[in-house]
Structure formats: structure tokens, C-alpha cells
N, C-alpha and C positions, 0 to 999 in steps of 0.2 A: 813289823809283820805279825799278824795274828797267829795264835797257836794253831788254829784250824782254818782251813779254807784259803781263799784267794788273798793275795797281797792287797793292801789298801792303796788308795790313790797317792798318798805321800811317798810310800815305798816305790811305787811304780814310777812316779815322776822323778825321783832322785836316782834310782838305780837302773831302771829298765829303759825308759823313754829316751834318755840321751844317747843310748848305745843300740842303735837299730841297724847296724851294718851300713852298706852302701846306699847312697841316695840314687833312686831310679825314677825316671820320668813316668814309667808305666804303673807306678804305685799310686792309685787314685785315692785310696784311704788306707793308712797304715795303722799300727797298733795304738789304741787309746784305752785308757782305763774305763771299764764299764761298757765298752762297745763290743758287740758280739763277733764281728767279722772284719776282715780287710777286703779291699777291692783292687784288682788289677784291671787295667784297660789295655787289651792286646788287640791291635787292629780295630775291628768294629765290634769286638766281643767284650763283654764284661765278665770277669772271673771273680766270684766271691769265695773267700778262703777262711776257714776256721779250724782250729785245732783244740782237741779236748782229751782229757784222760779217759781210759776205758775202765769202767767200774763193773765188775762181774760179781754178783751176789749168789753163791750156790744155793742159799736157802730158798731162793725164788724158783729153783729148778733151772737147769741150764738153758732150756728153750726160752722160757720167759725172761730170764736174765739177759740172754742175747738180744732179744727184741728191745728190751728196755735200754740196754747200753747203746745200741745203734741209734735209737730215736733221740737219745740225749746228745749224741755226737752230731747228728744231722740237723738238729733244731737250730743250731747257731748259724747255718747258712740258709735254712728255710725261712727265717725271719727276714731275709732279704727280699722275699717274694719270688725268688727263682727256685725251681725244683732242684734238689741235690742231684748232681750229675755224676760225680766221681768220688771215690773213697780210697785213701791209702791208710792201712791199719797195721799197727804193731802189737803183737802179744808177747809180753815177757811173763811167762806163766810159772806158777809155783810147781815144784816137782810132783806134788801129790795129785794134780789133775790127771785123769786117765785119758787115754785115746778116745774112748767112747764118750766121755763127758765133753771133750772138746769137739768131737764130731757133732754132737747134739747142739752145742752152742753155735758152731759155725753154720750148720744147716739152717738154724733159725735166723741168723744174720743174713744169710743168702736169700732166704724167702722174703724177708722184709725189704732188703735192698732191691730185689727184683721187682717187687710190687711197686716200689717208689720210683723205679727207673734209674737206680743208682748203680753204676758199674765199679767194681773193685779193680783198681789199676796197679796197685803196688802194696807191698806189705812185708812183714817179718814175723815169724812165729817160732818160738823156742821156749823150752823150760830152763829156768835158771835158779840156782840156790840163792836164797835171800829174798825172792819174790813171794808175795802173799796176796790173797784175796783181801779186799775187793779190787785194789788198784793194780791192774795187770797189764798196763800198756797205754797206748795213746793212738789217736787217729786224726787225720786231716781230711776234711770234707771240702769239696769244691762244687760250686754251682755256676754254670756257664749260660749266658744269655745276653739279651739286649741291655746294654748299660743304662739306657733310659728307663728301663722297667725295674731297676733295683730300688727297693725300699731302704733308704739309708737309716741307720739307727739314730742319727742326729737330725732327722727331718721334721719333727713335730713343729707345727705352725700355730701362732695365735688364731683362735677361732675354731680349732679342731676340737672334736669330742674324744674322750678317752673311753675305750672299751676294754673290759677285763674279761678274759675267759676263765672258766673253771673256779677260780678263787684261791685264797691263800692256803699254804701249807699242805696241799694235797699230796705232794711227793713225800714230805717228811712224815706225815701221819700214815700214809700207806706203807711206807718202808718200815717204820718203827714198829707198827703193829704186826706186820707180816713177819718180821725178823724176831721180835721179842715179846709179842703179845701174850705168849704163855706165861710170862713173868709179870704181867700187869693185872692188877686187881680191878678189872673192868668187866661189866656185863658182857656175856657172850654175843649178844645182839649188837652192842656197840663195837666190839672188836671186828665182827663180821662186816659191818657197814664200813668201818674205817679201812679195813684191808682192801675193799673195793675201790678205794681212791687211786690205787695204782692203775686202774683201768682208765683214769682220767688224764693220763700223761702222754697222749698222742699229739704233741705239739706240732710236728711236721705237717700233718694233713690240715690241721686247723689254720696254721700260718698261710699255707698255700691257698686255702679256700677264702680266707679273709682278703688276701692280696688280690685274688682274681675278682672279687666282688667290689673292690674299692672304688676310687683310689684310696690307698692307705698311705699316710705320710711317714709313719715310723712304727716299728714293731720291736719288742724286746721280750725275751723269755724270762720268766720270773724264777731265777735259780737261787744261788747263794745270797743270803741276806734277805730273801723273800720280797714281798710286795713293796715294803718300805724302801729297800735298796733299789729296786727297779724304778720306782717313781723318782728317786733322787738322781739316778743315772740318766734317765730320759730327760729330765729337766736340765741337768748339768750339760749334757752333750749338745742339746739344742739351744741352750741359752734362753729358756722360757720358764714361765711359772705354770705349775700344775695345781689345780684345785680339785680335790676329791671329797666326795660325800661318803663318809664311813658307812652309813646305813645302806647305801646303794651297792656296796661291795658284796658279791655273792659268796656264800659260805656253804660248801658241800657237806652233806650229811656225814656225821662222825668226826668232823674236824674239831669242832669246838670242845666236845667232852674229852677227847684225847689230849688236846693241847692243854686244857685246864688240869687234867690229871698229871701230865708230865711237866707242868710249869713252863710251857713253851708259849712265847708270843707268836701267834699265827702270822702276824704281819712281818715278822723278821725271820721266818723259817723257810727253807728252800721249798720251791713249788714248781719244779719242772713239770710241764703240762699246762701251766698258766701262761697266757700271753697278755702283755699290756700293749694296746694298739691305739695309735693316734689316727683318727679318721677325719677327713673333710666332713664338715657338719651336714652337707647335703647327701652324703652317702652312708650315713650311719645305719639306716634301716636295711640297706642291701647287704651290708656286712653282717648285721645281726641275723638276717634271714639265711645267709649262707652258712653261718655257724649253727643255726637252729636245724638246718637240713642235715647237718652232721650229728645232731643230738648233743651238741656241745653247749653247756651252760655259758651264757655271756650276758653282760649288762653294761650300759653306759654308766660310768662311775664318776665322771668329772669332765673338766674342760681344760684347754690350753689357752694361756693368756700371755701378754707381754709381762716381763718381770723376771724373777729368778726363784728357783727352789721349788720343792714339793710341799704342798699345804694340804692338811686333812682337817676338814671342818674349820678352816680358817687359821689353823695353827701350823707353823712351819715344822717339818720333821727333818731329821738328819739321818745320814747313812748309819745303819747299825754297825757297831764295832766288830761284831761277830754274829754269824748265823745262830739263832737261838736253839736250833736242833742239834748242832754238832756236838756240844758237850753231853747231851743226853745220849746220843748214839755212842759216843766214846765210853761213857760209863757202863752202858749195857754191854757193849762189845768186850769190855774188860772184866765183865762179871761183877762190877761194883754196885749195880743198881738192881734191886729186887722190889717186888710189890709190897 
């Protein structure tokens, strides 16, 4: 198991996958390493399920932190192409959070959930000694709809085109400069531009727009391990070969100078807000147009073919052992990194 972040495939296969409780016929897609969600088929309805930790960063302000946390949780079901329907959420809060701060946080979550049509159906809220920011709970999101309309994460097909939204490292760069930019020896204009990358992290609406414009055969949000990890996971889950042109990959303003300064590989840094989308070749333009209507940066970056593995400029890449931004975050959070 890595020091930071999710367990790797070997750990998952040895310790988790063999022990998944009872076998049930209504589980259409169970846990798989690198797959964002599970699927239940109940009667004529498909239920997409995903669980994630709740990360609240007070430095963002509790309103912005609430919206950001909710969008991260809902993204894993939104990549199914079904709108998030229900949310069950647990807050295990540190004692120092005030009633007013939580009220601001919860109001922001309520507004965002209402706008997305997501109903909160269960939860748990409490303060506990030993809990601390940013990891203050967890949530399960569900999306209910026609099972034939679910975009499976392992559905990429030879002949598809690969579309990438936003680009690498937007989340890592946006968060690190917002939280610790005052300790970075970077020009003010660079920091201002980099901090705006947090505005690029609306994955839920982008995923739903792309799915509606498709057909889309697979979607995956680019989170821990960055674009390199996402490419490997899509290729592995579908049993296909991905070929990517490095020069075609969009890079948002501020990302490259901050990554260079922090010695972060943008291709292996978390980028919630970016989507890797496999699209039938005849429908690429409609998907790009739908994303453009949302003013979301998107580009065709590669193709899907028969074979195995993710290849960039003809060279096979492997899953990164660890997200390149985690260690930088840990050093700054511990006060061990200065400009």
C-alpha cells in the first residue's frame, strides 16, 4: 500500500476483491480497481453507486469548500451518464468547527445538490475528538435510471476517439496555490492564474453534457495518479490499447509553471475536473460542441485500438506508484516546505 492515496491494484486484488460479502444476482457491476462506480439492476431500473471521502478545506472558505467537496463525491456516479439522484452523507467533524461554519458549509452543499436534482436521503453529523480537516467523513451517491443508458467505465471500444476535458493537474495546481501560494516564490500573476484552476473542477455537469451528446462508450474522471493513471485504468478495464498524442493534450494556464516550480509531473497529479471520455468516432464533434457550449476546454487526444495498455507517442506508460502532488501537499501542510 502506498504511503498516500488509494491502494494499488495488487493490494486490492489480494485483500479486498476476494472478500466482498454475499453474492447477489442484482449486482450487475461490483468493485473493481480503477472503476469509479458499481451498478445494481433492480427491476427495470439501474442504480449506480459510488462512495468517497468528504474533504473539507477551510482555507477555501466553507461555502466554496462545500461545493467542491460535493462535486468530487457526485462525479463518480455522473461519469455513468446518469444524473446523481440521491446522497447519503456522513460528517465526523473536528471539535473546533463552529455551528456557523457548518451552517455555511451545509447551505452550500444544499444549493449545489438542489441545482443538480440530487436529494439527500440519509446521513450522520457529529463532532468527535480525534477528527481533523480535511478528511471529515464520507458519502455515498446514487444515480437511478435506465440501465441501458449507463456509460460503463470498461466500455471503450476499438475505433473510439479519446476526448480529454480541461487537462492535467488542474486540481493539484489550484489547491496547492490556493492553500500555500503565499509560501511560493512565484510571480503574483502566475499564482492568480493558477488559483483559478479550481474553477475548472465542475466534472458533474461536463459528464452529463458529454453523455447526452454522445453516444459515449466510457468515461473516467482524472483523480489520484492523474492522467497517466486514468489512461492505464481505462485501457486495463476495457482490455484495449489507448494511443495518445502528447502534443494534443490541453494544458490550462498556470499549470506548467507551478508544476515545474514544485517539481510535480502534471501527468501523474490529481486533476478532479478533468474527464477522459471514449466516444464513437462518428459522434466526436457533437460531444466537443456540447462541452464548448459549457465553455469547457476539450480536445481529441488519441484513439482506442485492439491490444493492451496505454501508449503516449508510441511508448507504453505504466500506472504511477503514487500521485506526484501528494508528497508536496504533505510537506507544505507539515510546514516543512518553504519558498
